[in-house]
C-alpha positions, -999 to +999 in steps of 0.1 A: +107-355+159+102-319+173+130-307+152+117-321+121+084-304+126+100-273+133+122-275+103+089-281+082+072-252+096+100-229+090+106-242+056+071-232+047+076-197+061+105-189+042+094-204+009+075-186-017+041-175-003+011-160-017-010-136+005-045-126-007-054-092+006-089-088+020-104-055+005-131-052+032-104-054+060-079-032+042-075+005+052-057+030+031-056+065+048-041+097+033-029+127+053-021+161+035-008+191+053-018+228+044-013+261+060-048+260+078-053+226+088-046+188+082-068+170+056-074+133+062-092+108+040-092+072+028-091+052-003-105+016-010-086-014-022-101-031-051-081-062-051-047-075-041-025-106-039+013-108-033+037-136-039+068-131-018+098-154-020+123-145+009+148-172-003+153-155-038+141-120-029+116-122-059+081-106-055+051-104-076+014-097-076-004-064-073-022-040-051-052-022-070-064+010-053-098+024-062-088+060-069-125+073-074-132+058-039-111+086-024-129+109+000-119+134+025-153+143+042-157+174+022-178+171-010-164+201-029-126+194-020-132+159-030-148+169-063-118+192-070-093+164-060-109+141-084-114+165-113-083+186-112-056+166-092-061+128-093-081+130-126-097+099-115-121+095-144-091+091-167-070+072-142-093+051-120-068+028-105-034+032-087-015-002-090+014-013-070+034-041-084+060-056-062+092-071-078+115-076-048+113-084-010+139-081+016+135-099+049+112-127+061+079-132+076+079-152+108+051-177+113+038-161+146+044-126+160+058-094+144+082-092+113+096-064+091+099-065+056+108-041+026+089-047-005+101-030-035+080-024-066+063+000-090+035+023-082+015+031-114-006+064-104-019+091-128-006+071-158+029+070-148+053+044-132+071+052-101+096+030-084+092+029-047+098+006-014+073+001+012+084-010+047+058-032+061+055-043+098+036-077+097+018-094+125+013-132+117-014-153+135-017-186+120-023-181+083-038-147+090-016-116+086-019-078+092+006-057+074+011-018+081+030+005+063+037+043+061+053+060+028+052+093+010+039+100-024+055+133-039+025+139-060+035+172-076+068+158-085+050+128-101+031+153-124-001+160-105-013+193-099-006+211-066-042+226-052-023+255-035-034+291-044-027+325-030-044+319+003-038+282+008-004+265+006-006+227+006+022+203+010+035+187-023+036+152-007+006+133+004+015+107+034-001+071+031-008+048+061-017+012+048-032-015+071-039-046+051-054-079+064-044-109+043-047-147+043-019-170+035-030-191+003-018-226+006 
């Protein structure tokens, strides 16, 4: 009987599963290096839901980032970031759409997965893979990931000038809380 229960639990963990992200408990931090100091800021998640099927490797859903929510703690810098670099009035959302998953999420404890997909930002699509560490506790999950966005390569303006040299890549740290949808 114990083996049957264990097999049923494992079958649920490795079958297609939907995870609903909680925007109020999701944190999207950015870090941008420049010659004088490091700029830190945040963005808010509007909504998100991911369907992952480790047996087939298929993934779907979306994570929608509210681009105008981006703040760094400096009003004039934020105004310039939204107007000149992100053009957040024209492009108010950045959307990650997963299409493939590698790895499996254990029912309890820590797992690691790679989620491949498309990030639509600043009006263009960019293929990327995000490596997540997932902490499972019942039907609640916390996923953390770190990745780079080469924003200049992706067509956004570099804010550097003759006095200030800014890195052409921004680091993103994501911490998302999600509930497994039954």
